C-alpha positions in Angstrom: 12.7 51.7 59.8 10.5 54.5 61.3 9.6 57.8 59.7 8.9 61.0 61.7 7.6 63.9 59.7 7.4 67.3 61.5 6.6 70.7 59.9 10.3 71.5 59.5 11.8 68.1 58.8 11.4 64.4 58.0 13.7 62.0 59.8 14.2 58.3 58.9 15.1 56.3 62.0 16.8 52.9 61.6 16.2 50.9 64.9 19.2 48.6 65.3 19.7 45.8 67.8 21.4 46.8 71.0 25.2 46.7 71.4 26.4 43.1 72.0 29.2 40.6 72.0 28.5 38.0 69.3 28.1 34.4 70.6 25.7 33.1 67.8 25.4 33.5 64.1 22.3 35.5 64.9 24.4 37.9 67.0 26.9 38.2 64.2 24.1 39.3 61.8 22.8 41.8 64.4 26.3 43.2 64.8 26.7 43.8 61.1 23.3 45.6 61.1 24.6 47.9 63.8 27.8 48.6 62.0 26.2 49.2 58.6 23.5 51.6 60.1 26.1 53.6 62.0 28.3 53.8 58.9 25.5 55.0 56.6 23.6 57.3 59.0 23.9 61.1 59.2 23.8 60.9 63.0 23.8 58.0 65.5 21.5 58.2 68.5 22.9 56.4 71.5 20.2 55.5 74.0 21.3 54.8 77.6 18.9 53.2 80.0 18.7 55.3 83.2 17.8 52.2 85.2 21.0 50.4 84.0 23.3 53.3 83.0 26.4 51.2 82.9 25.0 48.2 81.1 27.6 47.0 78.5 29.8 49.9 79.3 32.8 48.4 77.5 30.8 48.0 74.3 29.5 51.6 74.6 33.0 53.0 75.0 34.2 51.0 72.0 31.2 52.2 69.9 32.0 55.8 70.8 35.7 55.4 70.0 35.0 53.8 66.6 32.1 56.0 65.5 32.7 57.8 62.2 29.4 59.7 62.3 28.3 62.3 64.9 26.8 60.7 68.0 24.0 62.2 70.1 23.6 60.5 73.5 20.3 60.4 75.3 19.5 59.1 78.8 16.1 57.4 78.6 13.7 56.3 81.4 14.4 59.3 83.6 10.8 58.8 84.9 12.3 55.9 86.9 14.8 58.1 88.8 14.1 59.4 92.3 14.1 63.1 93.2 17.5 64.8 92.8 19.2 61.8 91.2 19.2 62.9 87.5 21.7 65.7 87.6 24.3 63.7 89.4 23.8 60.6 87.2 24.1 62.8 84.1 27.5 64.1 85.3 28.8 60.6 86.1 27.8 59.1 82.8 29.2 62.1 80.8 32.4 61.8 82.6 32.6 58.0 82.2 31.9 58.0 78.5 33.6 61.3 77.7 30.3 62.7 76.4 30.0 66.5 75.8 26.2 66.3 76.3 23.7 63.8 77.5 20.0 64.6 76.8 17.6 63.3 79.5 14.3 62.0 78.1 11.4 59.8 79.0 10.1 58.1 75.9 7.2 56.6 78.0 6.0 60.0 79.2 7.1 61.9 76.0 9.1 64.3 78.1 12.1 66.3 76.7 11.7 64.8 73.2 11.5 68.1 71.4 15.0 69.2 72.4 16.3 65.8 71.3 14.6 66.0 68.0 15.9 69.5 67.4 19.4 68.2 68.0 18.8 65.4 65.5 17.4 67.9 62.9 20.6 69.9 63.1 22.5 67.0 61.7 20.1 66.3 58.9 21.1 67.2 55.3 18.6 69.5 53.5 16.5 67.9 50.7 13.0 66.9 49.7 10.9 64.6 51.7 11.5 60.9 50.9 8.1 59.6 52.2 4.5 60.7 52.4 3.6 62.6 55.6 1.3 59.9 56.9 3.9 57.1 56.6 5.4 56.0 59.9 7.0 52.6 59.0 7.9 50.5 56.0 7.0 47.1 57.5 3.7 45.4 56.7 1.1 44.7 59.4 2.1 41.0 59.7 5.6 42.1 60.9 4.1 44.2 63.7 1.7 41.3 64.6 4.8 39.1 65.0 6.5 41.7 67.2 3.4 42.0 69.4 3.4 38.2 69.9 7.1 38.3 70.6 6.6 41.1 73.2 3.8 39.2 74.9 5.9 36.0 75.0 8.9 37.9 76.5 6.7 39.4 79.2 5.1 36.0 80.2 8.4 34.1 80.0 10.3 36.7 81.9 13.9 35.4 82.0 13.3 31.8 81.2 13.8 32.1 77.4 15.1 35.6 76.7 16.2 35.3 73.1 15.6 31.6 72.1 12.2 32.2 70.4 11.3 33.4 67.0 7.9 34.2 65.6 6.7 33.4 62.1 3.3 34.5 60.8 1.9 31.6 58.7 -1.4 33.3 57.7 -2.8 36.8 58.0 -6.1 37.0 56.4 -9.4 38.9 56.7 -11.9 36.1 56.6 -15.1 38.2 57.2 -15.8 41.9 57.0 -14.9 42.5 60.6 -12.6 39.7 61.6 -9.0 38.8 60.8 -7.5 35.3 61.2 -3.9 35.0 62.1 -1.9 31.8 62.5 1.6 32.1 64.0 4.3 29.7 65.1 6.5 30.3 68.1 9.8 28.6 67.3 12.1 27.5 70.2 15.5 25.8 70.1 14.9 22.8 72.3 12.1 20.4 73.2 12.3 21.4 76.9 11.6 25.0 75.9 8.4 24.0 74.1 6.9 22.9 77.4 7.9 26.2 79.1 6.2 28.3 76.4 3.0 26.1 76.5 2.8 26.0 80.3 0.7 23.7 82.4 -2.4 22.7 80.5 -1.6 25.3 77.9 -2.1 28.2 80.4 1.0 30.2 79.5 0.5 29.9 75.7 -3.2 31.0 76.2 -2.0 34.0 78.2 0.5 35.0 75.6 -2.1 34.7 72.9 -4.7 36.7 74.8 -2.3 39.6 75.4 -1.0 39.6 71.8 -4.5 39.4 70.3 -5.6 42.6 72.2 -2.5 44.4 70.9 -3.1 43.3 67.3 -6.7 44.3 67.5 -5.7 47.8 68.6 -3.2 48.0 65.8 -5.5 47.0 63.0 -8.7 48.3 64.6 -10.5 44.9 63.9 -11.4 41.8 65.8 -8.8 39.1 65.5 -8.8 35.3 65.8 -5.2 34.4 66.8 -4.0 30.8 66.6 -0.6 30.0 68.1 1.6 26.9 67.7 4.9 26.1 69.3 7.5 24.2 67.3 11.1 23.2 67.9 13.8 24.3 65.4 17.0 23.0 66.9 19.7 25.6 67.4 18.1 28.0 65.0 20.2 31.0 66.2 23.3 29.2 64.9 21.9 27.9 61.6 22.5 30.0 58.5 19.5 28.4 56.7 17.1 29.2 59.6 18.4 32.7 59.9 17.9 33.3 56.2 14.4 31.9 56.3 13.5 34.1 59.3 14.8 37.2 57.6 17.9 37.9 59.7 20.3 37.5 56.7 
């Protein structure tokens, strides 16, 4: 959950998983999250990737057909498009998905976000603020530390283990006045995957940790000692016990 407070409004964003065809118990849980969020929201924001505008087109069409709440569609990553491509691509996507409007944005560059936010505001019910102005998220720091480790792992592993890893923070503790100790486990599903994550002589795991540590230090504005371990949890994406332990259920 993310909170955006502007002078005229406060919007609570629920960031769901992307649209998917379930093939694991984990996917089934993710699909339920999407359905629940779309059902309870005042408006759904459909983000389309300009670099892959027809990715999961069948799922997008089904989502739009079944939506019971208003949907605003936005075309993100327009900064990746060449000169003169945007207008034509917008028309094609609007026609393909029968969209009355498609708002072009670049989240990376922060361009065209105000018009999008104004459209979202128009669907918001009037009422008092639910959260303090300074609040931007509900999750604790250890959640974001795990996400930064996951992000680093994804970047270094590329397409080798796309969604077979899970991060668990074992310890998050300020041991001295200016240094935080973090111990985390990278769980994989098979023994062969453990070697991939660790890399030759531990080089890949070291690179993952180095990048993640820098991100965490920026987040908490403090020096960090990050210790990473890799463990095997066989088939965790299909085990209800593991999914419950990892917070997916």
